[in-house]
C-alpha positions as CSV (number, residue, x, y, z in Angstrom):
1,M,35.6,23.4,-6.0
2,S,36.7,24.7,-9.4
3,D,39.2,21.9,-9.6
4,F,36.5,19.3,-10.0
5,S,35.0,18.3,-13.3
6,P,31.3,17.8,-14.0
7,T,32.0,14.1,-14.1
8,D,33.5,14.3,-10.5
9,Y,30.3,16.0,-9.3
10,W,28.1,13.4,-11.1
11,K,29.9,10.5,-9.4
12,G,29.6,12.3,-6.0
13,I,25.9,12.5,-6.5
14,V,25.5,8.9,-7.5
15,L,28.0,7.3,-5.2
16,Y,27.6,9.4,-2.1
17,G,24.0,10.5,-2.0
18,L,21.6,9.2,0.7
19,N,19.3,6.6,-0.8
20,A,16.1,5.5,0.9
21,A,15.0,4.1,-2.4
22,T,16.4,3.6,-5.9
23,Y,14.8,6.7,-7.5
24,K,18.0,8.6,-7.9
25,M,19.4,5.8,-10.1
26,A,16.4,5.8,-12.4
27,L,16.5,9.6,-12.7
28,G,20.2,9.5,-13.3
29,R,19.8,7.1,-16.2
30,V,17.1,9.3,-17.8
31,L,19.3,12.3,-17.5
32,L,22.3,10.6,-19.1
33,D,20.1,9.2,-21.9
34,H,18.9,12.7,-22.8
35,A,22.4,14.3,-22.4
36,R,23.8,11.6,-24.8
37,Q,21.1,12.6,-27.3
38,G,22.0,16.3,-26.9
39,S,18.5,17.2,-25.5
40,N,18.6,20.4,-23.5
41,T,15.0,20.1,-22.2
42,I,12.9,17.2,-20.9
43,E,9.2,18.0,-20.8
44,W,7.5,16.6,-17.7
45,A,5.4,14.0,-19.5
46,Q,8.5,12.7,-21.3
47,L,10.4,12.6,-18.0
48,A,7.5,10.6,-16.4
49,S,7.4,8.2,-19.4
50,D,11.2,7.6,-19.4
51,F,11.3,7.2,-15.6
52,L,8.5,4.6,-15.8
53,D,10.2,2.7,-18.6
54,Q,13.4,2.5,-16.5
55,Y,11.4,0.8,-13.7
56,R,9.4,-1.4,-16.0
57,L,12.6,-2.8,-17.5
58,R,14.2,-3.1,-14.0
59,L,11.3,-4.9,-12.3
60,D,10.4,-7.1,-15.3
61,S,13.9,-8.5,-15.5
62,N,14.9,-8.4,-11.9
63,P,12.1,-7.9,-9.4
64,M,14.2,-6.9,-6.3
65,P,13.0,-4.6,-3.5
66,Q,13.3,-0.9,-4.2
67,Q,13.4,0.2,-0.6
68,A,14.3,-1.5,2.8
69,N,10.9,-1.7,4.4
70,R,9.3,-5.0,3.4
71,A,5.8,-3.9,4.5
72,R,5.7,-1.1,1.9
73,R,6.3,-0.7,-1.8
74,T,7.5,2.4,-3.5
75,V,5.2,4.5,-5.6
76,M,6.9,3.2,-8.6
77,E,6.6,-0.4,-7.6
78,R,2.8,0.1,-7.1
79,I,2.4,1.9,-10.4
80,C,4.3,-0.8,-12.3
81,G,2.3,-3.5,-10.5
82,D,-1.0,-1.8,-11.5
83,L,0.3,-1.5,-15.1
84,A,1.4,-5.1,-15.3
85,S,-1.9,-6.4,-14.0
86,G,-3.9,-4.3,-16.4
87,R,-5.5,-2.2,-13.6
88,I,-4.3,1.0,-15.4
89,T,-3.2,1.8,-18.9
90,Y,0.3,3.0,-19.9
91,A,-1.0,6.5,-20.2
92,G,-2.6,6.3,-16.8
93,A,0.7,5.0,-15.4
94,V,2.6,7.9,-16.9
95,K,0.1,10.4,-15.4
96,K,0.5,8.8,-11.9
97,V,4.3,9.0,-12.2
98,S,4.2,12.6,-13.2
99,E,1.9,13.5,-10.3
100,D,3.3,11.2,-7.5
101,A,6.8,10.0,-8.2
102,F,9.0,13.1,-8.4
103,N,8.2,15.0,-5.2
104,D,11.4,13.9,-3.5
105,V,13.9,12.8,-6.2
106,V,13.8,15.9,-8.5
107,P,14.5,18.5,-5.7
108,R,17.0,16.2,-4.0
109,F,18.9,14.5,-6.8
110,Q,21.7,17.1,-6.9
111,T,22.8,16.4,-3.3
112,I,26.1,14.9,-2.2
113,G,25.7,13.3,1.2
114,T,23.3,15.7,2.9
115,D,24.7,18.8,1.3
116,K,22.5,20.5,-1.3
117,Q,24.9,23.3,-2.0
118,I,28.0,21.4,-3.3
119,A,26.4,20.6,-6.6
120,G,23.5,23.1,-6.4
121,S,21.7,23.1,-9.8
122,L,24.8,22.0,-11.7
123,F,23.1,19.5,-14.0
124,Y,19.5,20.8,-14.4
125,E,17.0,23.5,-13.4
126,A,13.7,22.1,-12.4
127,H,10.5,23.8,-13.4
128,F,8.3,21.4,-11.3
129,G,5.4,19.9,-13.2
130,K,6.6,21.4,-16.5
131,R,10.1,20.5,-17.5
132,L,13.8,20.0,-16.6
133,V,16.2,22.2,-18.4
134,L,19.6,20.5,-18.7
135,T,22.7,22.6,-18.2
136,D,25.9,22.7,-20.3
137,E,27.7,20.8,-17.5
138,L,25.6,17.8,-18.1
139,L,25.4,18.1,-21.9
140,T,29.2,18.5,-22.2
141,I,30.1,15.4,-20.2
142,S,32.3,13.7,-22.8
143,D,31.0,10.7,-24.8
144,T,33.9,8.6,-23.4
145,S,32.4,9.1,-19.9
146,F,28.9,7.9,-20.6
147,P,29.7,4.1,-20.5
148,E,31.5,4.5,-17.2
149,L,28.8,6.6,-15.7
150,D,26.1,4.3,-16.9
151,S,28.0,1.3,-15.5
152,E,28.3,3.0,-12.1
153,L,24.6,3.7,-12.1
154,T,23.8,0.1,-12.7
155,A,26.3,-1.1,-10.1
156,R,24.9,1.4,-7.5
157,W,21.3,0.3,-8.3
158,N,22.3,-3.4,-7.9
159,L,24.0,-2.5,-4.6
160,L,21.0,-0.8,-3.2
161,E,18.6,-3.6,-4.2
162,G,21.0,-6.1,-2.5
163,A,21.1,-4.0,0.6
164,F,17.4,-3.6,0.7
165,A,16.9,-7.4,0.3
166,I,19.3,-8.1,3.1
167,S,17.5,-5.6,5.4
168,Q,14.2,-7.1,4.6
169,S,15.4,-10.7,5.3
170,Q,16.8,-9.7,8.6
171,Q,13.7,-8.0,10.0
172,E,12.6,-10.5,12.6
173,Y,13.1,-13.2,10.0
174,Q,13.0,-16.3,12.3
175,L,10.2,-15.0,14.4
176,A,8.2,-14.2,11.3
177,N,8.6,-17.7,9.9
178,D,7.7,-19.2,13.3
179,I,4.5,-17.2,13.4
180,R,3.6,-18.1,9.8
181,E,4.0,-21.7,10.7
182,I,1.7,-21.4,13.7
183,Y,-1.1,-19.9,11.5
184,L,-0.5,-22.4,8.7
185,A,-0.7,-25.3,11.1
186,S,-4.3,-24.4,12.0
187,G,-5.2,-22.8,8.7
188,Y,-7.2,-24.1,5.7
189,D,-7.6,-23.6,2.0
190,R,-9.4,-20.4,0.8
191,K,-13.2,-20.7,0.7
192,P,-15.8,-18.7,-1.3
193,L,-16.6,-15.5,0.7
194,T,-19.5,-13.8,-1.2
195,H,-22.1,-15.5,1.0
196,N,-20.8,-13.3,3.9
197,I,-21.8,-10.1,2.2
198,Q,-25.5,-10.0,3.2
199,F,-24.6,-10.9,6.8
200,L,-21.9,-8.3,7.1
201,Q,-23.7,-5.4,5.4
202,G,-26.0,-4.8,8.3
203,Y,-23.3,-4.8,11.0
204,Q,-21.0,-2.5,8.9
205,G,-23.8,-0.1,7.9
206,N,-23.6,-0.8,4.2
207,T,-20.4,1.4,4.0
208,C,-16.9,0.6,2.9
209,F,-14.8,-0.4,5.9
210,Y,-11.8,1.5,4.6
211,C,-13.1,4.8,3.4
212,G,-16.5,5.0,5.2
213,Q,-18.4,5.8,2.0
214,P,-21.6,4.0,0.9
215,M,-21.1,0.8,-0.9
216,D,-21.9,0.9,-4.6
217,G,-21.0,-1.4,-7.5
218,K,-19.2,-4.7,-6.8
219,I,-18.6,-5.4,-3.1
220,H,-15.4,-7.0,-2.1
221,V,-15.0,-9.3,1.0
222,D,-11.5,-8.6,2.4
223,H,-9.4,-10.1,5.2
224,L,-8.5,-7.2,7.4
225,L,-5.4,-9.1,8.7
226,P,-3.9,-10.5,5.5
227,R,-4.9,-14.0,4.6
228,Q,-1.3,-14.7,3.4
229,V,-0.4,-14.9,7.1
230,I,-3.6,-15.7,9.1
231,S,-4.6,-18.5,6.7
232,H,-8.3,-18.6,7.4
233,D,-11.6,-17.1,6.4
234,E,-13.2,-16.7,9.8
235,V,-15.9,-14.0,9.9
236,W,-14.3,-12.0,12.7
237,N,-11.6,-11.0,10.3
238,L,-13.7,-10.3,7.2
239,V,-14.8,-6.8,6.2
240,L,-16.6,-5.3,3.2
241,S,-15.0,-2.8,0.9
242,H,-15.0,-1.1,-2.4
243,G,-12.9,-2.8,-5.0
244,D,-10.5,0.2,-5.3
245,C,-10.0,0.4,-1.6
246,N,-9.3,-3.3,-1.4
247,L,-6.7,-3.1,-4.1
248,Q,-5.0,-0.1,-2.4
249,K,-4.9,-2.0,0.9
250,G,-3.6,-5.2,-0.7
251,D,-1.7,-7.5,1.7
252,Y,-0.4,-4.6,3.8
253,L,-0.7,-4.4,7.5
254,V,-3.5,-1.9,8.3
255,G,-3.3,1.0,10.8
256,P,-4.3,0.4,14.4
257,H,-7.5,2.5,13.9
258,F,-8.8,-0.2,11.6
259,V,-8.1,-2.9,14.2
260,E,-10.1,-0.8,16.7
261,K,-12.9,-0.5,14.2
262,L,-12.8,-4.3,13.6
263,I,-13.1,-4.9,17.4
264,K,-16.1,-2.7,17.6
265,R,-17.7,-4.2,14.5
266,N,-17.3,-7.6,16.1
267,E,-19.0,-6.4,19.3
268,N,-21.9,-5.2,17.1
269,I,-22.3,-8.9,16.0
270,M,-21.9,-10.1,19.5
271,G,-24.7,-7.8,20.6
272,S,-27.1,-9.4,18.1
273,N,-28.9,-12.8,18.1
274,H,-27.2,-14.0,15.0
275,P,-25.9,-17.6,15.3
276,W,-22.5,-16.6,14.1
277,K,-21.9,-14.7,17.3
278,Q,-21.1,-18.1,18.9
279,K,-18.4,-18.7,16.3
280,I,-16.8,-15.4,17.2
281,A,-17.0,-16.2,20.9
282,T,-15.3,-19.6,20.2
283,Q,-12.5,-18.0,18.2
284,L,-11.9,-14.8,20.2
285,G,-13.3,-15.3,23.6
286,T,-16.5,-15.1,25.6
287,T,-16.1,-11.5,27.0
288,P,-15.3,-8.2,25.3
289,R,-12.0,-8.0,27.1
290,R,-10.9,-11.4,25.9
291,R,-12.0,-10.7,22.4
292,R,-10.1,-7.5,22.3
293,S,-7.0,-9.1,23.8
294,K,-7.1,-11.9,21.2
295,T,-7.6,-9.6,18.3
296,E,-4.8,-7.3,19.4
297,R,-2.5,-10.3,19.8
298,H,-3.2,-11.4,16.2
299,Y,-2.4,-7.8,15.2
300,E,1.0,-7.9,17.0
301,N,1.7,-11.2,15.3
302,M,1.0,-9.5,11.9
303,K,3.5,-6.8,12.8
304,S,6.2,-9.4,13.4
305,V,5.6,-10.9,10.0
306,L,4.9,-7.9,7.9
307,G,6.8,-5.2,9.6
308,R,5.4,-2.3,11.6
309,Y,4.8,0.2,8.8
310,Y,1.1,0.1,7.8
311,W,-1.5,1.3,5.3
312,G,-3.6,4.0,7.0
313,G,-6.5,4.1,4.6
314,T,-7.7,5.6,1.4
315,E,-7.0,9.3,0.6
316,G,-9.2,11.5,2.7
317,Y,-10.3,8.9,5.2
318,N,-10.4,10.2,8.7
319,P,-11.1,7.7,11.5
320,A,-12.3,10.6,13.7
321,T,-15.2,11.3,11.4
322,D,-16.0,7.8,10.4
323,P,-19.8,7.5,10.5
324,F,-19.5,3.9,11.7
325,Y,-18.8,5.2,15.2
326,T,-21.9,7.4,15.4
327,R,-24.4,4.6,14.5
328,L,-26.8,3.6,17.2
329,I,-25.8,-0.1,17.1
330,T,-22.2,0.8,17.5
331,V,-22.8,3.1,20.4
332,L,-25.1,0.6,22.2
333,N,-22.8,-2.4,21.7
334,N,-19.6,-0.6,22.7
335,R,-20.5,1.2,25.8
C-alpha cells in the first residue's frame, strides 16, 4: 500500500466508492476546497454550510435526481426545496444539514468499494457533531492535482445524476404513463376544498390524519393519494392535516397503514346519514368489500406511477396507537 500516493487513494474513494446518492461528491468538494485553502479543521457548522452551498449551486443550475428512487428525495433535496420556497431560513437549513445529512457520508466517505480499511482515516478524523480534522495527506495533495481531482468529482457527480435519471425513467415507465392517462381522462380541474373541512372533522375526530394529534391553527385539506396522479377532488380521498404534516407528505406515496385508515374513515362516513355517503358508494362501491377493493386498486395504481417506496408518517407517529382506531364511531362502523 505504501506505493500509492494520497492522490491515488483519493481517486479510489471518488471513482470506486458505492454511491446510493451524490453525498460523497459534495463532501469531496468541500474537503478539497478547505485543503486548497490550507485549513486543517472544519467546524461542524461550517461543514454544514459549505455542504448546503454545494447542493444549492448544483440544484439551482441543474436540478437532476440525486438518488435512483423517484418516489423519494434525499435529505439535501428536501432541505434545499424548503429553503428555496421560503419555508425555512438559511440558518434553519444549515441546522437541518448539520443534524440530518452527515450520518452516512461522514463515516463512509473514506471507503473504496466496500472496504473501510484501505483508506481508513487517511484524509480526516471525524469528531461527529463537532468538527473534521484534516490530515497532512489531504493538505499536502499538490496544487497541480486540485484541478484534476475537482474535474473528476464533477464528472462523477454528472455520471451519478445521469444514472439516477435513467433508473427513474425505466421504473415501469410505460405503465406509469398509461395509468396517468386513465386518471387524466376522467379527471377535472382542481376545485376549492375548504368547504370540506367541517364535514370531515367529525368523521376524523378533529385530529390530524397523519400524526394523530389534535388539529390547531390552519387546517389543510389533503389528497391522500396524490392529486398529481388521481386528478380529482372526491371526498373519499380527502383528509385533514396540519400544515407541517401536509408539507412533509407532499406528493409522496403514503404507507399502507394510511390507506387502511382511509378505508376505515370512509366506512365511518358510510355508517352515517350524510348525503355524501351516496357519492362514496357511487365512486367506490355499495358494499364494504367493494369499497376496500376499489381503494386498494387505486393504491396499487399509485405504486406503479410513483414507485413502491413510501412516506410512513411524521416523526413519532405510530399507527398502532393512533387514537382514531379507539373511537366509538370507528369501532362500530368497522366491525
